[in-house]
Structure formats: structure tokens, C-alpha cells
C-alpha positions as YAML, in Angstrom:
chain: A
units: angstrom
residues:
- id: 1
  name: MET
  ca: [-0.39, -0.15, 0.15]
- id: 2
  name: LYS
  ca: [2.76, 2.32, 0.73]
- id: 3
  name: THR
  ca: [4.37, 1.86, -2.58]
- id: 4
  name: TYR
  ca: [1.02, 2.57, -4.20]
- id: 5
  name: LEU
  ca: [0.57, 5.97, -2.00]
- id: 6
  name: SER
  ca: [4.10, 7.03, -2.76]
- id: 7
  name: VAL
  ca: [4.42, 5.93, -6.33]
- id: 8
  name: ALA
  ca: [1.44, 5.18, -8.22]
- id: 9
  name: ASN
  ca: [-0.87, 7.56, -6.73]
- id: 10
  name: PRO
  ca: [0.86, 10.71, -7.75]
- id: 11
  name: VAL
  ca: [1.44, 8.90, -11.08]
- id: 12
  name: VAL
  ca: [-2.34, 8.36, -11.73]
- id: 13
  name: ALA
  ca: [-3.07, 11.83, -10.96]
- id: 14
  name: ALA
  ca: [-0.60, 13.47, -13.31]
- id: 15
  name: LEU
  ca: [-2.34, 11.35, -15.92]
- id: 16
  name: VAL
  ca: [-5.83, 12.33, -14.76]
- id: 17
  name: LEU
  ca: [-4.69, 15.98, -14.98]
- id: 18
  name: ALA
  ca: [-3.04, 15.34, -18.52]
- id: 19
  name: LEU
  ca: [-5.89, 13.61, -19.95]
- id: 20
  name: CYS
  ca: [-8.33, 16.53, -18.74]
- id: 21
  name: LEU
  ca: [-6.05, 18.85, -20.13]
- id: 22
  name: TRP
  ca: [-6.00, 17.34, -23.41]
- id: 23
  name: ALA
  ca: [-9.75, 16.92, -23.67]
- id: 24
  name: ALA
  ca: [-10.12, 20.75, -22.98]
- id: 25
  name: THR
  ca: [-7.71, 21.86, -25.60]
- id: 26
  name: HIS
  ca: [-8.44, 19.45, -28.60]
- id: 27
  name: ASP
  ca: [-11.71, 19.53, -30.46]
- id: 28
  name: ASP
  ca: [-12.29, 17.18, -33.31]
- id: 29
  name: GLY
  ca: [-8.29, 15.91, -33.29]
- id: 30
  name: LYS
  ca: [-7.29, 19.62, -33.50]
- id: 31
  name: PHE
  ca: [-5.69, 21.91, -30.46]
- id: 32
  name: LYS
  ca: [-8.05, 24.44, -29.80]
- id: 33
  name: PRO
  ca: [-6.77, 25.89, -26.55]
- id: 34
  name: GLU
  ca: [-9.24, 29.25, -26.99]
- id: 35
  name: GLY
  ca: [-12.09, 27.10, -25.65]
- id: 36
  name: VAL
  ca: [-10.77, 27.06, -22.14]
- id: 37
  name: LEU
  ca: [-10.66, 30.93, -22.17]
- id: 38
  name: ALA
  ca: [-14.21, 31.24, -23.65]
- id: 39
  name: GLY
  ca: [-15.97, 29.43, -20.69]
- id: 40
  name: SER
  ca: [-17.17, 26.59, -22.55]
- id: 41
  name: ILE
  ca: [-17.24, 22.72, -21.46]
- id: 42
  name: SER
  ca: [-13.48, 23.12, -22.04]
- id: 43
  name: THR
  ca: [-13.18, 25.27, -18.87]
- id: 44
  name: TYR
  ca: [-15.11, 22.24, -17.06]
- id: 45
  name: PHE
  ca: [-12.52, 19.86, -17.97]
- id: 46
  name: VAL
  ca: [-9.59, 22.07, -16.74]
- id: 47
  name: ALA
  ca: [-11.56, 22.45, -13.41]
- id: 48
  name: LYS
  ca: [-12.31, 18.81, -13.25]
- id: 49
  name: GLY
  ca: [-8.81, 17.81, -13.84]
- id: 50
  name: LEU
  ca: [-7.15, 20.20, -11.43]
- id: 51
  name: PHE
  ca: [-9.92, 19.12, -8.54]
- id: 52
  name: CYS
  ca: [-9.45, 15.47, -9.25]
- id: 53
  name: SER
  ca: [-5.59, 15.39, -9.55]
- id: 54
  name: ALA
  ca: [-5.20, 17.48, -6.23]
- id: 55
  name: THR
  ca: [-7.93, 15.13, -4.48]
- id: 56
  name: LEU
  ca: [-6.16, 12.49, -5.50]
- id: 57
  name: VAL
  ca: [-2.84, 13.58, -4.28]
- id: 58
  name: LEU
  ca: [-4.11, 14.80, -1.01]
- id: 59
  name: VAL
  ca: [-6.29, 11.79, -0.17]
- id: 60
  name: GLY
  ca: [-3.25, 10.00, -0.61]
- id: 61
  name: LYS
  ca: [-0.99, 11.90, 1.79]
- id: 62
  name: ILE
  ca: [-3.88, 11.76, 4.15]
- id: 63
  name: VAL
  ca: [-3.87, 8.06, 4.14]
- id: 64
  name: ALA
  ca: [-0.09, 7.55, 4.38]
- id: 65
  name: LEU
  ca: [0.00, 9.63, 7.37]
- id: 66
  name: MET
  ca: [-2.94, 7.47, 9.01]
- id: 67
  name: MET
  ca: [-1.04, 4.18, 8.01]
- id: 68
  name: GLU
  ca: [1.96, 5.58, 9.83]
- id: 69
  name: ARG
  ca: [0.24, 6.73, 12.94]
- id: 70
  name: GLY
  ca: [-1.40, 3.37, 13.06]
- id: 71
  name: GLU
  ca: [1.91, 1.51, 13.00]
- id: 72
  name: ARG
  ca: [3.15, 3.26, 16.13]
...
């Protein structure tokens, strides 16, 4: 579990962020970053990616701290 929390969890968070940023900046296979600034569905994908990746990292840190306290 510690390996997952220290290695895999941040990698998964980075992949989630990368996927959401890619979805926000690509439309019909073309790079179109102006949708993010226009406030369309692209902005939702950016916000969702930031929220989900930050939540994954923070919850992983909290669980790691709880596991360390449980071992004492």
C-alpha cells in the first residue's frame, strides 16, 4: 500500500490531469485552446482535472499519514 501511495498515486493524478487538459484543448482532433478561455465545456474539463488530481494527491497523503500513525 505504501508503494501505491508514494509512487502510483501521484502518477495516476498526473495522468488524470493530463487527460483532462488534453480533452479541454482538443476539439475534433485539432488543438484549440481558445475554448478554455471562452468559458465553454473546456473550462469544465480543466477545473475537473485540477480538482480530481489535487484530491487524489491530498487523500493519498492523508491515508499515508494515517497508516504511519497506526503503526506506532
